[in-house]
Backbone as JSON Lines, residues from 0, in Angstrom:
{"i":0,"aa":"M","n":[32.29,-3.14,7.25],"ca":[31.37,-2.06,6.95],"c":[29.95,-2.56,7.17]}
{"i":1,"aa":"S","n":[29.15,-1.8,7.9],"ca":[27.8,-2.26,8.2],"c":[26.85,-1.9,7.07]}
{"i":2,"aa":"K","n":[25.86,-2.74,6.91],"ca":[24.87,-2.54,5.86],"c":[23.66,-1.85,6.46]}
{"i":3,"aa":"T","n":[23.16,-0.81,5.83],"ca":[21.98,-0.14,6.35],"c":[20.75,-0.96,6.0]}
{"i":4,"aa":"T","n":[19.81,-1.0,6.93],"ca":[18.63,-1.83,6.75],"c":[17.46,-1.05,6.16]}
{"i":5,"aa":"G","n":[17.51,0.26,6.23],"ca":[16.4,1.06,5.73],"c":[15.15,0.87,6.58]}
{"i":6,"aa":"R","n":[15.34,0.6,7.86],"ca":[14.22,0.36,8.76],"c":[13.34,1.59,8.86]}
{"i":7,"aa":"Q","n":[12.06,1.35,8.89],"ca":[11.12,2.46,9.04],"c":[10.53,2.41,10.44]}
{"i":8,"aa":"Y","n":[10.43,3.57,11.04],"ca":[9.93,3.68,12.39],"c":[8.55,4.3,12.38]}
{"i":9,"aa":"P","n":[7.67,3.85,13.28],"ca":[6.32,4.43,13.34],"c":[6.36,5.89,13.78]}
{"i":10,"aa":"P","n":[5.41,6.69,13.32],"ca":[5.38,8.11,13.69],"c":[5.36,8.34,15.2]}
{"i":11,"aa":"K","n":[4.64,7.51,15.95],"ca":[4.59,7.71,17.42],"c":[5.97,7.53,18.04]}
{"i":12,"aa":"F","n":[6.73,6.57,17.55],"ca":[8.08,6.33,18.06],"c":[8.97,7.54,17.77]}
{"i":13,"aa":"K","n":[8.91,8.03,16.54],"ca":[9.72,9.2,16.16],"c":[9.38,10.39,17.05]}
{"i":14,"aa":"M","n":[8.08,10.59,17.26],"ca":[7.63,11.72,18.06],"c":[8.14,11.59,19.49]}
{"i":15,"aa":"R","n":[8.02,10.4,20.05],"ca":[8.47,10.18,21.43],"c":[9.96,10.45,21.57]}
{"i":16,"aa":"V","n":[10.76,9.94,20.64],"ca":[12.21,10.13,20.69],"c":[12.54,11.62,20.54]}
{"i":17,"aa":"A","n":[11.92,12.27,19.57],"ca":[12.19,13.7,19.35],"c":[11.84,14.52,20.58]}
{"i":18,"aa":"L","n":[10.73,14.19,21.22],"ca":[10.33,14.93,22.42],"c":[11.29,14.68,23.58]}
{"i":19,"aa":"E","n":[11.78,13.44,23.7],"ca":[12.76,13.14,24.75],"c":[14.02,13.98,24.56]}
{"i":20,"aa":"V","n":[14.46,14.09,23.32],"ca":[15.67,14.86,23.03],"c":[15.43,16.34,23.34]}
{"i":21,"aa":"I","n":[14.28,16.85,22.93],"ca":[13.96,18.27,23.16],"c":[13.83,18.56,24.66]}
{"i":22,"aa":"K","n":[13.24,17.62,25.37],"ca":[13.04,17.79,26.81],"c":[14.35,18.08,27.53]}
{"i":23,"aa":"G","n":[15.41,17.41,27.13],"ca":[16.74,17.71,27.66],"c":[17.1,17.04,28.97]}
{"i":24,"aa":"D","n":[16.28,16.14,29.47],"ca":[16.61,15.44,30.72],"c":[17.77,14.48,30.53]}
{"i":25,"aa":"K","n":[17.95,14.01,29.31],"ca":[19.03,13.08,28.97],"c":[19.78,13.65,27.78]}
{"i":26,"aa":"T","n":[21.0,13.18,27.6],"ca":[21.77,13.63,26.43],"c":[21.23,12.96,25.18]}
{"i":27,"aa":"L","n":[21.56,13.52,24.05],"ca":[21.16,12.96,22.76],"c":[21.63,11.51,22.64]}
{"i":28,"aa":"S","n":[22.85,11.26,23.05],"ca":[23.41,9.9,22.98],"c":[22.66,8.93,23.88]}
{"i":29,"aa":"Q","n":[22.27,9.39,25.06],"ca":[21.53,8.52,25.98],"c":[20.17,8.14,25.4]}
{"i":30,"aa":"V","n":[19.47,9.13,24.87],"ca":[18.15,8.87,24.27],"c":[18.29,7.89,23.11]}
{"i":31,"aa":"A","n":[19.29,8.14,22.26],"ca":[19.5,7.26,21.11],"c":[19.82,5.84,21.54]}
{"i":32,"aa":"S","n":[20.7,5.72,22.53],"ca":[21.11,4.41,23.02],"c":[19.93,3.65,23.62]}
{"i":33,"aa":"E","n":[19.12,4.32,24.41],"ca":[17.96,3.68,25.04],"c":[16.92,3.22,24.01]}
{"i":34,"aa":"N","n":[16.9,3.86,22.85],"ca":[15.92,3.52,21.82],"c":[16.53,2.73,20.66]}
{"i":35,"aa":"N","n":[17.79,2.32,20.84],"ca":[18.49,1.51,19.82],"c":[18.5,2.16,18.43]}
{"i":36,"aa":"I","n":[18.82,3.44,18.41],"ca":[18.96,4.16,17.15],"c":[20.26,4.96,17.19]}
{"i":37,"aa":"Q","n":[20.67,5.45,16.04],"ca":[21.86,6.29,15.97],"c":[21.54,7.7,16.48]}
{"i":38,"aa":"P","n":[22.48,8.34,17.14],"ca":[22.25,9.71,17.61],"c":[21.89,10.67,16.47]}
{"i":39,"aa":"S","n":[22.48,10.43,15.3],"ca":[22.17,11.32,14.16],"c":[20.7,11.22,13.77]}
{"i":40,"aa":"L","n":[20.11,10.03,13.92],"ca":[18.7,9.86,13.59],"c":[17.82,10.58,14.61]}
{"i":41,"aa":"A","n":[18.17,10.46,15.89],"ca":[17.43,11.18,16.93],"c":[17.54,12.69,16.72]}
{"i":42,"aa":"S","n":[18.72,13.14,16.33],"ca":[18.93,14.56,16.05],"c":[18.11,15.02,14.85]}
{"i":43,"aa":"L","n":[18.06,14.2,13.83],"ca":[17.27,14.52,12.63],"c":[15.8,14.68,12.99]}
{"i":44,"aa":"W","n":[15.26,13.73,13.76],"ca":[13.85,13.79,14.14],"c":[13.57,15.02,15.0]}
{"i":45,"aa":"R","n":[14.5,15.35,15.9],"ca":[14.34,16.55,16.73],"c":[14.27,17.79,15.84]}
{"i":46,"aa":"D","n":[15.19,17.88,14.9],"ca":[15.23,19.05,14.02],"c":[13.99,19.14,13.14]}
{"i":47,"aa":"Q","n":[13.53,18.0,12.66],"ca":[12.32,18.0,11.84],"c":[11.12,18.47,12.66]}
{"i":48,"aa":"L","n":[11.03,17.99,13.89],"ca":[9.92,18.38,14.75],"c":[9.95,19.88,15.03]}
{"i":49,"aa":"L","n":[11.13,20.4,15.31],"ca":[11.25,21.82,15.63],"c":[11.05,22.71,14.41]}
{"i":50,"aa":"N","n":[11.54,22.29,13.27],"ca":[11.52,23.14,12.07],"c":[10.29,22.98,11.2]}
{"i":51,"aa":"E","n":[9.7,21.79,11.18],"ca":[8.61,21.54,10.24],"c":[7.26,21.35,10.9]}
{"i":52,"aa":"G","n":[7.23,21.09,12.18],"ca":[5.97,20.87,12.87],"c":[5.6,19.4,12.91]}
{"i":53,"aa":"A","n":[5.1,18.97,14.02],"ca":[4.84,17.55,14.25],"c":[3.82,16.96,13.29]}
{"i":54,"aa":"E","n":[2.79,17.69,12.98],"ca":[1.72,17.14,12.13],"c":[2.23,16.74,10.76]}
{"i":55,"aa":"D","n":[3.06,17.58,10.16],"ca":[3.54,17.3,8.81],"c":[4.71,16.33,8.79]}
{"i":56,"aa":"V","n":[5.47,16.26,9.87],"ca":[6.68,15.44,9.88],"c":[6.38,13.98,10.13]}
{"i":57,"aa":"F","n":[5.67,13.68,11.22],"ca":[5.57,12.3,11.66],"c":[4.24,11.63,11.34]}
{"i":58,"aa":"G","n":[3.21,12.39,11.21],"ca":[1.9,11.78,10.96],"c":[1.38,12.13,9.59]}
{"i":59,"aa":"K","n":[0.49,11.3,9.14],"ca":[-0.15,11.57,7.86],"c":[-1.36,12.46,8.12]}
{"i":60,"aa":"S","n":[-1.61,13.34,7.2],"ca":[-2.78,14.17,7.36],"c":[-4.03,13.32,7.11]}
{"i":61,"aa":"K","n":[-5.14,13.79,7.6],"ca":[-6.4,13.05,7.45],"c":[-6.74,12.88,5.97]}
{"i":62,"aa":"K","n":[-6.46,13.91,5.19],"ca":[-6.76,13.86,3.76],"c":[-5.93,12.77,3.08]}
{"i":63,"aa":"E","n":[-4.66,12.68,3.42],"ca":[-3.78,11.67,2.82],"c":[-4.22,10.27,3.23]}
{"i":64,"aa":"S","n":[-4.6,10.11,4.49],"ca":[-5.06,8.8,4.97],"c":[-6.32,8.38,4.21]}
{"i":65,"aa":"E","n":[-7.23,9.31,4.01],"ca":[-8.47,9.01,3.28],"c":[-8.16,8.64,1.83]}
{"i":66,"aa":"R","n":[-7.23,9.36,1.22],"ca":[-6.85,9.07,-0.16],"c":[-6.26,7.67,-0.27]}
{"i":67,"aa":"K","n":[-5.41,7.31,0.68],"ca":[-4.8,5.97,0.67],"c":[-5.86,4.89,0.84]}
{"i":68,"aa":"K","n":[-6.85,5.14,1.71],"ca":[-7.95,4.18,1.88],"c":[-8.7,3.99,0.56]}
{"i":69,"aa":"Q","n":[-8.99,5.09,-0.11],"ca":[-9.71,5.02,-1.38],"c":[-8.89,4.28,-2.43]}
{"i":70,"aa":"E","n":[-7.59,4.55,-2.48],"ca":[-6.73,3.85,-3.44],"c":[-6.7,2.35,-3.16]}
{"i":71,"aa":"K","n":[-6.64,2.01,-1.88],"ca":[-6.61,0.6,-1.5],"c":[-7.92,-0.09,-1.89]}
{"i":72,"aa":"A","n":[-9.04,0.57,-1.65],"ca":[-10.34,0.01,-2.0],"c":[-10.47,-0.14,-3.52]}
{"i":73,"aa":"A","n":[-9.99,0.86,-4.26],"ca":[-10.04,0.79,-5.72],"c":[-9.15,-0.34,-6.24]}
{"i":74,"aa":"Q","n":[-7.99,-0.52,-5.65],"ca":[-7.09,-1.6,-6.06],"c":[-7.71,-2.96,-5.77]}
{"i":75,"aa":"K","n":[-8.37,-3.07,-4.62],"ca":[-9.03,-4.33,-4.26],"c":[-10.15,-4.64,-5.27]}
{"i":76,"aa":"E","n":[-10.93,-3.63,-5.61],"ca":[-12.01,-3.82,-6.59],"c":[-11.43,-4.22,-7.96]}
{"i":77,"aa":"K","n":[-10.35,-3.56,-8.36],"ca":[-9.7,-3.88,-9.63],"c":[-9.21,-5.32,-9.63]}
{"i":78,"aa":"D","n":[-8.58,-5.75,-8.53],"ca":[-8.08,-7.12,-8.42],"c":[-9.22,-8.13,-8.54]}
{"i":79,"aa":"E","n":[-10.36,-7.83,-7.88],"ca":[-11.52,-8.72,-7.96],"c":[-12.06,-8.8,-9.39]}
{"i":80,"aa":"L","n":[-12.12,-7.65,-10.05],"ca":[-12.6,-7.64,-11.43],"c":[-11.67,-8.42,-12.35]}
{"i":81,"aa":"L","n":[-10.38,-8.25,-12.18],"ca":[-9.42,-8.99,-13.0],"c":[-9.52,-10.49,-12.73]}
{"i":82,"aa":"K","n":[-9.75,-10.85,-11.49],"ca":[-9.92,-12.27,-11.14],"c":[-11.16,-12.83,-11.84]}
{"i":83,"aa":"T","n":[-12.24,-12.07,-11.82],"ca":[-13.48,-12.51,-12.48],"c":[-13.28,-12.63,-13.99]}
{"i":84,"aa":"I","n":[-12.62,-11.65,-14.58],"ca":[-12.34,-11.7,-16.02],"c":[-11.51,-12.93,-16.36]}
{"i":85,"aa":"G","n":[-10.52,-13.2,-15.55],"ca":[-9.68,-14.37,-15.78],"c":[-10.47,-15.66,-15.7]}
{"i":86,"aa":"Q","n":[-11.33,-15.76,-14.69],"ca":[-12.16,-16.96,-14.52],"c":[-13.09,-17.14,-15.71]}
{"i":87,"aa":"L","n":[-13.72,-16.05,-16.13],"ca":[-14.64,-16.13,-17.27],"c":[-13.91,-16.5,-18.56]}
{"i":88,"aa":"T","n":[-12.7,-15.99,-18.72],"ca":[-11.9,-16.32,-19.91],"c":[-11.56,-17.79,-19.93]}
{"i":89,"aa":"V","n":[-11.18,-18.34,-18.8],"ca":[-10.87,-19.77,-18.71],"c":[-12.11,-20.6,-19.05]}
{"i":90,"aa":"E","n":[-13.24,-20.22,-18.48],"ca":[-14.48,-20.96,-18.75],"c":[-14.88,-20.88,-20.22]}
{"i":91,"aa":"R","n":[-14.78,-19.7,-20.81],"ca":[-15.13,-19.53,-22.23],"c":[-14.23,-20.38,-23.11]}
{"i":92,"aa":"D","n":[-12.92,-20.33,-22.82],"ca":[-11.98,-21.12,-23.63],"c":[-12.25,-22.61,-23.49]}
{"i":93,"aa":"F","n":[-12.59,-23.05,-22.28],"ca":[-12.91,-24.47,-22.07],"c":[-14.13,-24.86,-22.88]}
{"i":94,"aa":"L","n":[-15.17,-24.04,-22.79],"ca":[-16.4,-24.35,-23.53],"c":[-16.17,-24.31,-25.04]}
{"i":95,"aa":"Q","n":[-15.35,-23.38,-25.5],"ca":[-15.06,-23.29,-26.94],"c":[-14.33,-24.54,-27.4]}
{"i":96,"aa":"R","n":[-13.35,-25.02,-26.64],"ca":[-12.63,-26.25,-27.0],"c":[-13.57,-27.45,-27.0]}
{"i":97,"aa":"F","n":[-14.46,-27.5,-26.0],"ca":[-15.44,-28.58,-25.91],"c":[-16.35,-28.58,-27.14]}
{"i":98,"aa":"C","n":[-16.86,-27.4,-27.48],"ca":[-17.75,-27.3,-28.65],"c":[-17.02,-27.67,-29.94]}
{"i":99,"aa":"D","n":[-15.79,-27.2,-30.09],"ca":[-15.01,-27.52,-31.29],"c":[-14.73,-29.02,-31.37]}
{"i":100,"aa":"E","n":[-14.4,-29.62,-30.24],"ca":[-14.05,-31.04,-30.21],"c":[-15.24,-31.93,-30.56]}
{"i":101,"aa":"Y","n":[-16.44,-31.55,-30.11],"ca":[-17.62,-32.39,-30.34],"c":[-18.53,-31.84,-31.45]}
{"i":102,"aa":"G","n":[-18.08,-30.83,-32.17],"ca":[-18.83,-30.31,-33.31],"c":[-20.14,-29.67,-32.94]}
{"i":103,"aa":"Y","n":[-20.22,-29.09,-31.77],"ca":[-21.45,-28.45,-31.3],"c":[-21.47,-27.0,-31.73]}
{"i":104,"aa":"E","n":[-22.56,-26.58,-32.35],"ca":[-22.76,-25.18,-32.73],"c":[-23.87,-24.63,-31.85]}
{"i":105,"aa":"P","n":[-23.55,-23.74,-30.94],"ca":[-24.61,-23.2,-30.08],"c":[-25.58,-22.35,-30.89]}
{"i":106,"aa":"P","n":[-26.85,-22.33,-30.49],"ca":[-27.83,-21.5,-31.21],"c":[-27.5,-20.02,-31.03]}
{"i":107,"aa":"E","n":[-27.97,-19.22,-31.97],"ca":[-27.76,-17.78,-31.88],"c":[-28.53,-17.21,-30.71]}
{"i":108,"aa":"A","n":[-27.9,-16.31,-30.01],"ca":[-28.57,-15.65,-28.9],"c":[-29.53,-14.61,-29.45]}
{"i":109,"aa":"P","n":[-30.71,-14.46,-28.86],"ca":[-31.65,-13.44,-29.34],"c":[-31.02,-12.05,-29.24]}
{"i":110,"aa":"G","n":[-31.2,-11.27,-30.29],"ca":[-30.68,-9.9,-30.3],"c":[-29.21,-9.81,-30.54]}
{"i":111,"aa":"S","n":[-28.57,-10.88,-31.05],"ca":[-27.13,-10.84,-31.25],"c":[-26.75,-10.09,-32.52]}
{"i":112,"aa":"G","n":[-27.75,-9.81,-33.36],"ca":[-27.46,-9.05,-34.59],"c":[-27.13,-9.94,-35.77]}
{"i":113,"aa":"R","n":[-27.0,-11.21,-35.57],"ca":[-26.72,-12.13,-36.67],"c":[-28.04,-12.71,-37.18]}
{"i":114,"aa":"H","n":[-28.14,-12.86,-38.46],"ca":[-29.33,-13.45,-39.05],"c":[-28.96,-14.7,-39.82]}
{"i":115,"aa":"A","n":[-29.79,-15.73,-39.64],"ca":[-29.54,-16.97,-40.39],"c":[-29.87,-16.72,-41.85]}
{"i":116,"aa":"G","n":[-29.0,-17.18,-42.71],"ca":[-29.22,-16.86,-44.1],"c":[-29.34,-17.95,-44.99]}
């Protein structure tokens, strides 16, 4: 029994195969064989193209592409911020251990709200 790979094909490839099948110069099996896919997959892409329209089936809309770009940029910014927070936490913990080990009490920062009593 063969294991399915779940391979994903680029939209341009799907469109080309679907158009070849629709064109009718070759049989469905010939088109599938030449493109190393199952005939049922070529048939599915043909039907999707005919029934749903090429723009919605194989390509992403401009709006969706823009949204994905924004999500990617936001994720990158979040990752950078988390990296910075992690670095600062490590530095603070190191300095706190150093101060505790050598009995150093740092002076109060101006405007910290604490008053010497």
